[in-house]
C-alpha positions as CSV (number, residue, x, y, z in Angstrom):
1,M,-53.9,2.1,-29.1
2,S,-53.4,4.4,-26.2
3,Q,-53.5,8.1,-26.6
4,N,-50.1,9.8,-26.8
5,P,-49.9,13.2,-25.2
6,T,-47.1,14.2,-27.6
7,S,-47.7,14.8,-31.3
8,F,-44.7,13.4,-33.1
9,Q,-44.0,15.6,-36.1
10,G,-41.6,13.5,-38.1
11,L,-37.8,13.6,-38.8
12,R,-36.2,16.8,-37.5
13,T,-32.5,16.1,-37.2
14,A,-29.9,13.7,-38.5
15,I,-26.5,14.0,-36.7
16,Y,-23.2,12.8,-38.2
17,P,-20.1,12.6,-36.1
18,V,-17.0,13.8,-38.0
19,A,-13.3,13.8,-37.2
20,H,-12.8,17.4,-38.6
21,V,-15.8,19.6,-38.2
22,E,-14.4,22.5,-40.3
23,D,-13.6,20.1,-43.3
24,A,-17.0,18.4,-42.9
25,K,-18.8,21.8,-42.8
26,K,-17.2,22.7,-46.1
27,W,-18.0,19.3,-47.7
28,Y,-21.6,19.3,-46.6
29,A,-22.1,22.9,-47.6
30,T,-20.9,22.1,-51.1
31,A,-22.6,18.6,-51.4
32,F,-26.0,19.9,-50.2
33,G,-25.7,23.4,-51.7
34,V,-26.5,25.3,-48.5
35,A,-24.5,27.2,-45.8
36,P,-24.9,26.2,-42.2
37,Y,-27.3,28.3,-40.2
38,F,-25.7,27.4,-36.8
39,E,-22.0,27.1,-36.1
40,E,-20.3,26.4,-32.8
41,P,-17.2,24.2,-32.1
42,F,-19.6,21.5,-30.6
43,Y,-22.2,21.5,-33.4
44,V,-22.8,22.8,-37.0
45,G,-26.4,22.8,-38.2
46,F,-27.8,23.0,-41.7
47,N,-31.4,23.4,-42.8
48,I,-31.8,20.8,-45.6
49,G,-35.3,21.2,-47.1
50,G,-36.8,21.9,-43.7
51,Y,-34.9,19.2,-41.9
52,E,-31.8,19.5,-39.8
53,L,-28.4,18.0,-40.6
54,G,-26.0,18.3,-37.7
55,L,-22.3,17.7,-37.5
56,V,-20.6,17.0,-34.2
57,P,-17.0,16.3,-33.3
58,A,-16.3,12.5,-33.2
59,E,-15.2,12.0,-29.6
60,G,-16.0,9.8,-26.7
61,G,-18.6,7.2,-27.8
62,S,-19.6,9.1,-30.9
63,T,-17.7,7.8,-34.0
64,P,-18.3,8.0,-37.7
65,G,-19.2,5.0,-39.6
66,E,-21.9,2.7,-40.9
67,G,-22.8,1.0,-37.6
68,G,-25.6,3.4,-36.8
69,V,-28.9,4.5,-38.3
70,V,-29.0,5.4,-42.0
71,V,-30.9,8.6,-42.7
72,Y,-32.3,9.0,-46.2
73,W,-32.5,12.5,-47.7
74,G,-35.2,13.1,-50.3
75,V,-34.1,13.8,-53.9
76,P,-36.0,14.2,-57.1
77,D,-33.6,11.9,-59.1
78,A,-31.6,9.2,-57.1
79,Q,-29.1,8.5,-59.9
80,L,-28.3,12.2,-60.5
81,A,-27.9,12.7,-56.7
82,L,-25.6,9.7,-56.4
83,D,-23.4,10.8,-59.3
84,Y,-23.2,14.3,-57.8
85,L,-22.2,13.1,-54.3
86,I,-19.6,10.8,-55.7
87,G,-18.3,13.8,-57.7
88,Q,-18.0,15.7,-54.4
89,G,-15.8,13.0,-52.9
90,A,-18.3,10.6,-51.4
91,R,-17.7,6.9,-51.9
92,Q,-20.5,4.7,-53.2
93,R,-21.8,2.1,-50.7
94,E,-24.9,0.9,-52.6
95,G,-25.9,2.0,-56.1
96,V,-29.4,3.0,-57.0
97,Q,-31.9,0.3,-56.3
98,D,-35.6,0.3,-57.3
99,V,-37.5,-1.0,-54.3
100,G,-40.9,-0.8,-56.0
101,G,-43.6,1.7,-56.5
102,G,-41.2,4.1,-58.3
103,I,-39.1,4.5,-55.1
104,R,-35.4,4.4,-55.7
105,L,-32.6,4.7,-53.1
106,A,-28.8,4.6,-52.8
107,T,-26.2,5.2,-50.1
108,V,-22.7,6.7,-50.0
109,F,-20.0,7.1,-47.4
110,D,-19.1,10.7,-46.7
111,P,-15.4,11.4,-46.4
112,W,-15.6,10.5,-42.6
113,G,-17.2,7.1,-43.2
114,N,-20.8,8.1,-42.3
115,V,-23.5,6.6,-44.4
116,V,-25.6,9.1,-46.2
117,G,-28.8,7.8,-47.8
118,I,-30.7,9.3,-50.7
119,I,-34.2,8.4,-51.7
120,E,-36.4,9.3,-54.6
121,N,-40.0,8.7,-53.5
122,P,-42.7,10.2,-55.7
123,H,-45.4,9.2,-53.1
124,F,-44.0,11.2,-50.1
125,K,-45.2,14.8,-50.0
126,P,-44.2,16.3,-46.6
127,E,-46.9,18.9,-46.7
128,R,-49.5,16.0,-46.7
129,Y,-48.2,14.5,-43.4
């Protein structure tokens, strides 16, 4: 393996295009329980457990939906998180699945059709990586 001059530090930002930034900002603030730290008409940023969730206006080639990458946000209890997000207006895409080793995941659609993944992974400790 060749030496890489850049140290990749892991996931930093997940960006979701949304049709209505103001509505999405309110929904994500409630669903994730944090206020945005950065707000401009072109971008709203949240700090979710040390990682960035960004909302951008869906325009040009950027459209909401399930055709892109699915980002999984860590949670301590996948079923509890799934039930909570559905209670906030998300629509279930895939229910909780045990994929082995105590790892459980699920996905929902946010109100704009973006896929939001949740993962319960007892083995992943960010401070170790």
